[in-house]
Kinemage of the C-alpha trace (Angstrom):
@kinemage 1
@onewidth
@group {chain A} dominant
@subgroup {mainchain}
@vectorlist {calphas} color= white
{ca met a 1} P 7.282 74.353 -35.198
{ca ala a 2} L 9.785 71.389 -34.290
{ca ala a 3} L 8.197 71.757 -31.077
{ca val a 4} L 4.585 71.262 -31.842
{ca ala a 5} L 4.963 68.262 -34.205
{ca leu a 6} L 7.613 66.814 -31.492
{ca arg a 7} L 3.882 67.313 -29.075
{ca his a 8} L 2.199 65.475 -31.536
{ca leu a 9} L 4.055 62.186 -31.939
{ca cys a 10} L 3.835 61.836 -28.192
{ca trp a 11} L 0.288 61.598 -28.721
{ca leu a 12} L 0.405 59.170 -31.012
{ca pro a 13} L 0.870 56.020 -29.384
{ca leu a 14} L -1.889 56.536 -27.365
{ca phe a 15} L -4.496 57.386 -30.190
{ca cys a 16} L -3.082 54.458 -31.671
{ca cys a 17} L -3.781 51.738 -28.530
{ca ala a 18} L -7.707 53.912 -27.810
{ca leu a 19} L -8.580 52.800 -32.238
{ca ala a 20} L -6.963 49.721 -31.661
{ca ala a 21} L -9.473 49.161 -28.325
{ca gln a 22} L -12.372 50.250 -30.651
{ca thr a 23} L -11.712 48.344 -33.790
{ca pro a 24} L -14.414 45.752 -34.385
{ca ala a 25} L -12.815 42.142 -34.799
{ca pro a 26} L -12.871 40.242 -37.404
{ca gly a 27} L -16.568 39.466 -38.646
{ca gly a 28} L -17.934 42.376 -36.967
{ca gly a 29} L -18.585 43.624 -33.571
{ca ala a 30} L -16.190 45.148 -31.045
{ca thr a 31} L -13.550 42.372 -29.817
{ca pro a 32} L -14.892 40.149 -26.415
{ca pro a 33} L -13.554 40.934 -23.024
{ca ala a 34} L -11.285 38.462 -22.061
{ca thr a 35} L -13.553 35.356 -20.039
{ca pro a 36} L -13.872 35.779 -16.262
{ca pro a 37} L -12.587 32.630 -14.343
{ca ala a 38} L -15.524 30.359 -13.536
{ca ala a 39} L -16.682 30.851 -9.550
{ca pro a 40} L -16.521 28.039 -7.140
{ca ala a 41} L -19.484 25.955 -7.388
{ca ala a 42} L -21.826 26.617 -4.444
{ca gln a 43} L -23.645 24.032 -2.277
{ca asp a 44} L -26.232 22.206 -2.859
{ca pro a 45} L -29.130 22.725 -0.666
{ca ala a 46} L -30.854 19.777 -1.729
{ca leu a 47} L -28.263 17.625 -1.088
{ca pro a 48} L -28.635 16.751 2.431
{ca glu a 49} L -32.351 15.550 1.703
{ca leu a 50} L -31.475 13.457 -0.676
{ca leu a 51} L -28.418 11.502 1.127
{ca lys a 52} L -31.741 11.261 3.613
{ca glu a 53} L -33.467 9.531 0.777
{ca leu a 54} L -30.801 7.481 0.263
{ca lys a 55} L -30.219 5.976 3.495
{ca ser a 56} L -33.922 5.080 4.089
{ca leu a 57} L -34.089 3.601 0.969
{ca val a 58} L -30.960 1.326 1.471
{ca ala a 59} L -32.229 0.729 5.128
{ca asp a 60} L -35.283 -1.474 4.589
{ca pro a 61} L -35.633 -4.475 5.500
{ca lys a 62} L -37.218 -5.851 3.159
{ca met a 63} L -34.810 -4.120 0.046
{ca ala a 64} L -37.754 -3.212 -1.941
{ca gly a 65} L -36.537 0.308 -1.976
{ca asp a 66} L -32.526 -0.722 -3.545
{ca phe a 67} L -33.644 -0.244 -7.242
{ca gln a 68} L -35.240 3.743 -6.986
{ca ala a 69} L -32.129 4.005 -4.878
{ca ile a 70} L -29.435 2.676 -7.925
{ca gly a 71} L -31.358 5.857 -10.172
{ca leu a 72} L -31.248 8.306 -7.193
{ca ile a 73} L -27.244 7.213 -6.782
{ca gln a 74} L -26.688 7.746 -10.891
{ca lys a 75} L -28.505 10.814 -10.699
{ca leu a 76} L -26.457 12.275 -7.345
{ca ala a 77} L -23.000 10.493 -9.072
{ca lys a 78} L -23.280 12.416 -12.299
{ca glu a 79} L -20.367 15.021 -13.076
{ca pro a 80} L -18.701 15.153 -10.000
{ca glu a 81} L -16.262 17.552 -10.886
{ca thr a 82} L -18.952 20.249 -10.536
{ca arg a 83} L -19.728 19.441 -7.127
{ca his a 84} L -18.742 22.261 -4.072
{ca pro a 85} L -15.726 19.875 -2.579
{ca lys a 86} L -18.126 19.533 0.706
{ca asp a 87} L -20.615 17.849 -1.472
{ca lys a 88} L -18.391 15.622 -3.636
{ca glu a 89} L -16.943 14.707 0.319
{ca arg a 90} L -20.207 14.046 1.411
{ca leu a 91} L -21.391 11.857 -1.244
{ca ala a 92} L -18.769 10.057 -1.607
{ca lys a 93} L -19.115 9.289 2.747
{ca ala a 94} L -22.898 8.874 2.153
{ca phe a 95} L -22.303 6.131 -1.553
{ca gly a 96} L -19.616 4.041 1.388
{ca glu a 97} L -22.570 4.538 3.927
{ca val a 98} L -24.528 2.060 1.011
{ca phe a 99} L -22.102 -1.058 1.917
{ca arg a 100} L -22.694 -0.473 5.747
{ca thr a 101} L -26.323 0.318 5.953
{ca gly a 102} L -29.191 -2.340 6.455
{ca lys a 103} L -29.283 -6.221 5.097
{ca leu a 104} L -26.922 -7.215 3.662
{ca arg a 105} L -27.683 -7.960 0.332
{ca pro a 106} L -26.504 -11.718 -1.635
{ca gly a 107} L -24.586 -11.907 -4.120
{ca asp a 108} L -27.150 -12.449 -7.190
{ca lys a 109} L -28.860 -9.142 -5.766
{ca ala a 110} L -25.962 -6.939 -5.273
{ca his a 111} L -26.481 -4.751 -8.050
{ca leu a 112} L -27.545 -1.745 -5.771
{ca tyr a 113} L -23.343 -2.704 -4.221
{ca glu a 114} L -21.755 -2.462 -7.732
{ca glu a 115} L -23.679 1.077 -8.438
{ca ala a 116} L -22.397 2.960 -5.258
{ca gly a 117} L -18.604 1.055 -6.060
{ca gln a 118} L -19.138 2.704 -10.102
{ca ala a 119} L -20.437 6.201 -8.091
{ca leu a 120} L -17.350 5.873 -5.475
{ca gly a 121} L -14.637 5.569 -8.619
{ca lys a 122} L -15.903 8.852 -10.303
{ca phe a 123} L -15.022 10.710 -6.716
{ca gly a 124} L -10.971 10.759 -6.922
{ca glu a 125} L -9.254 10.422 -3.167
{ca asp a 126} L -12.799 10.759 -1.658
{ca gly a 127} L -13.943 8.031 -3.111
{ca ala a 128} L -10.730 5.942 -3.365
{ca lys a 129} L -11.200 5.990 0.136
{ca glu a 130} L -14.563 4.897 1.156
{ca leu a 131} L -13.839 2.161 -1.758
{ca ala a 132} L -10.691 0.515 0.291
{ca lys a 133} L -12.338 0.788 3.905
{ca val a 134} L -15.438 -1.568 1.599
{ca val a 135} L -12.654 -4.253 0.412
{ca gly a 136} L -10.879 -4.525 3.543
{ca asp a 137} L -14.563 -4.932 5.287
{ca asn a 138} L -15.084 -8.191 6.660
{ca arg a 139} L -18.748 -8.392 5.810
{ca phe a 140} L -17.996 -8.791 2.620
{ca lys a 141} L -15.305 -11.073 2.285
{ca glu a 142} L -17.200 -14.226 0.436
{ca his a 143} L -17.948 -11.629 -2.115
{ca gln a 144} L -15.031 -12.071 -4.395
{ca pro a 145} L -17.392 -11.153 -7.400
{ca leu a 146} L -18.142 -7.644 -5.540
{ca arg a 147} L -14.698 -6.699 -4.566
{ca ala a 148} L -12.673 -7.347 -7.293
{ca lys a 149} L -15.139 -5.285 -8.914
{ca leu a 150} L -14.337 -2.539 -6.084
{ca leu a 151} L -11.003 -2.768 -7.498
{ca leu a 152} L -10.949 -1.868 -10.650
{ca glu a 153} L -12.830 0.699 -9.083
{ca ile a 154} L -10.529 1.749 -7.188
{ca gly a 155} L -7.841 1.887 -10.533
{ca arg a 156} L -10.169 4.211 -12.294
{ca thr a 157} L -9.942 6.904 -9.315
{ca gln a 158} L -5.892 7.456 -10.036
{ca asp a 159} L -5.462 7.760 -6.209
{ca glu a 160} L -1.865 6.482 -5.730
{ca lys a 161} L -2.691 6.486 -1.727
{ca gln a 162} L -4.871 2.842 -2.686
{ca ala a 163} L -1.440 1.278 -4.700
{ca glu a 164} L -0.374 0.283 -1.969
{ca leu a 165} L -3.664 -2.170 -1.174
{ca leu a 166} L -3.746 -2.902 -4.980
{ca leu a 167} L -0.128 -4.530 -4.511
{ca asn a 168} L -0.836 -6.619 -1.313
{ca glu a 169} L -4.086 -8.413 -3.271
{ca thr a 170} L -2.289 -8.706 -6.347
{ca ser a 171} L 0.329 -10.823 -4.963
{ca arg a 172} L -0.987 -11.916 -0.929
{ca ser a 173} L -5.091 -13.325 -1.603
{ca pro a 174} L -6.127 -16.348 -1.675
{ca his a 175} L -8.313 -15.817 -4.500
{ca asp a 176} L -7.817 -16.192 -8.125
{ca glu a 177} L -10.490 -13.408 -9.208
{ca ile a 178} L -8.949 -11.175 -6.769
{ca arg a 179} L -5.199 -11.212 -7.753
{ca gly a 180} L -6.719 -10.893 -11.442
{ca ala a 181} L -7.981 -7.683 -10.638
{ca gly a 182} L -6.123 -6.230 -7.949
{ca gly a 183} L -3.133 -6.932 -11.165
{ca glu a 184} L -5.517 -4.985 -13.652
{ca ala a 185} L -6.549 -2.214 -11.525
{ca leu a 186} L -2.913 -0.871 -11.589
{ca gly a 187} L -2.721 -0.698 -15.126
{ca leu a 188} L -5.816 2.174 -15.224
{ca tyr a 189} L -4.050 4.928 -13.451
{ca asp a 190} L -3.098 6.906 -16.493
{ca asp a 191} L 0.043 9.144 -14.725
{ca met a 192} L 1.801 6.600 -11.787
{ca asp a 193} L 4.618 8.298 -10.209
{ca leu a 194} L 7.919 6.356 -12.250
{ca lys a 195} L 8.996 5.390 -9.240
{ca leu a 196} L 6.173 3.412 -8.186
{ca arg a 197} L 5.324 2.417 -11.416
{ca arg a 198} L 8.921 0.427 -11.475
{ca glu a 199} L 8.094 -1.318 -7.974
{ca val a 200} L 4.757 -2.718 -9.920
{ca val a 201} L 6.131 -3.714 -13.057
{ca lys a 202} L 9.059 -5.141 -10.879
{ca leu a 203} L 6.012 -7.293 -8.256
{ca leu a 204} L 3.693 -8.210 -11.498
{ca ile a 205} L 7.096 -9.948 -13.251
{ca arg a 206} L 7.888 -11.335 -9.743
{ca glu a 207} L 5.302 -12.532 -9.133
{ca trp a 208} L 4.317 -14.579 -12.467
{ca gly a 209} L 7.305 -15.598 -12.712
{ca ser a 210} L 6.827 -17.432 -9.045
{ca leu a 211} L 4.174 -18.663 -10.329
{ca his a 212} L 5.349 -20.074 -13.665
{ca ser a 213} L 7.715 -21.720 -11.298
{ca gln a 214} L 5.137 -23.410 -8.883
{ca ala a 215} L 2.778 -24.845 -12.095
{ca thr a 216} L 6.156 -26.041 -14.243
{ca arg a 217} L 7.252 -27.901 -11.425
{ca pro a 218} L 8.104 -31.912 -11.648
{ca val a 219} L 5.027 -34.373 -9.853
{ca asp a 220} L 5.470 -37.096 -8.678
{ca asn a 221} L 2.626 -39.678 -10.207
{ca ser a 222} L 3.974 -42.582 -8.791
{ca pro a 223} L 1.183 -44.528 -6.682
{ca gln a 224} L 2.868 -44.260 -2.977
{ca ala a 225} L 3.351 -40.959 -3.785
{ca gln a 226} L 1.694 -37.702 -1.210
{ca phe a 227} L -0.783 -35.798 -3.834
{ca asp a 228} L 0.937 -32.282 -4.254
{ca pro a 229} L -1.760 -29.486 -5.447
{ca gly a 230} L 0.643 -26.747 -5.735
{ca pro a 231} L 0.988 -27.362 -9.834
{ca gln a 232} L -2.679 -27.573 -10.677
{ca asn a 233} L -3.536 -24.191 -8.182
{ca ala a 234} L -0.638 -22.669 -9.613
{ca gln a 235} L -2.242 -23.312 -12.757
{ca arg a 236} L -5.542 -22.648 -12.021
{ca thr a 237} L -4.330 -18.992 -11.110
{ca leu a 238} L -2.057 -18.370 -14.031
{ca arg a 239} L -5.059 -18.740 -16.473
{ca val a 240} L -7.450 -16.035 -14.320
{ca val a 241} L -4.358 -13.841 -14.140
{ca glu a 242} L -1.450 -13.912 -17.005
{ca asp a 243} L -3.404 -12.268 -19.454
{ca lys a 244} L -4.426 -9.123 -16.992
{ca trp a 245} L -0.871 -9.089 -15.916
{ca arg a 246} L 0.559 -8.933 -19.088
{ca asn a 247} L -2.408 -6.244 -20.263
{ca thr a 248} L -1.325 -3.981 -17.045
{ca leu a 249} L 2.848 -4.479 -18.233
{ca ser a 250} L 2.894 -3.029 -21.750
{ca lys a 251} L 0.487 0.050 -19.716
{ca leu a 252} L 2.839 1.141 -18.169
{ca thr a 253} L 5.723 0.378 -19.895
{ca gly a 254} L 4.884 0.887 -23.563
{ca gln a 255} L 6.273 -2.635 -24.233
{ca thr a 256} L 4.709 -5.228 -26.189
{ca met a 257} L 5.917 -8.354 -25.112
{ca ser a 258} L 3.546 -11.622 -24.588
{ca thr a 259} L 6.313 -14.284 -22.601
{ca leu a 260} L 7.035 -14.609 -19.282
{ca pro a 261} L 10.838 -15.181 -20.487
{ca asp a 262} L 10.961 -11.817 -22.415
{ca trp a 263} L 9.403 -9.898 -19.334
{ca gln a 264} L 12.134 -11.052 -17.102
{ca arg a 265} L 14.992 -10.194 -19.897
{ca trp a 266} L 13.546 -6.866 -20.217
{ca leu a 267} L 13.793 -5.803 -16.883
{ca asn a 268} L 17.097 -7.872 -16.692
{ca lys a 269} L 18.472 -5.590 -18.571
{ca asn a 270} L 17.158 -1.818 -18.581
{ca ser a 271} L 16.731 -1.972 -14.231
{ca asn a 272} L 16.551 2.320 -14.960
{ca trp a 273} L 13.703 2.021 -17.680
{ca ala a 274} L 10.944 4.434 -18.010
{ca pro a 275} L 7.939 4.438 -20.581
{ca pro a 276} L 7.943 6.056 -23.709
{ca gly a 277} L 8.414 10.217 -23.627
{ca ala a 278} L 9.309 10.354 -19.329
{ca thr a 279} L 12.189 11.220 -18.288
{ca lys a 280} L 14.127 8.872 -16.113
{ca lys a 281} L 14.739 10.290 -12.490
{ca ala a 282} L 13.262 8.472 -10.098
């Protein structure tokens, strides 16, 4: 009798498991099966023809297809995260080719380039690589407003491989608009590596200090003195870059100081700083 009871007890866990599997979920119906992982996106068979159309529109010597090309770029740039990796790469290259195809659009007709730049800003490393090519292209060396916008799009890609480019433009460009945009773009990174973050902050404070020293340098206003444009030039640069750089410093450090001396004192006392919630190891 005891042996029979023992055999029944051995089957009890199996019976309970089977019963649980058939027990309706709250609200009725069987427990839904686990959602299978999403299949990787397939390549778009229509993409080659669409890219061919885009190239043809941009190549129009009369630039009559620019409006249509802008609409096509907007369509192709939607939801890049849902694209197959190879399609994303092809799209980024095609948007980059927009800047090198056909007539160079003058500044007042650069809407096509601006749209292509905004599209590239959505394509991560693939987009950043193409944007960096355009920023360094002599074809656009006189297009400072456009180059400034493209630097901001590089920041939006979050590609840290392009941080050196942004640092160089911030510290070395002869154009105030470019220096301001480079510093602003560095503040668009959401999760910048701590070592790089410290390097950016140190450079911005150093460059800000250098400009301030030049801007406040005494000027000899005597009739026989040679005109020194340095202070005026530095003051003009500061008017363009100061707010942008200060905002980037705040974003990267979590600090909210407004004056250069405050930032300098903070950095001198906190060489091993880290933003709130981050480890100080770097």
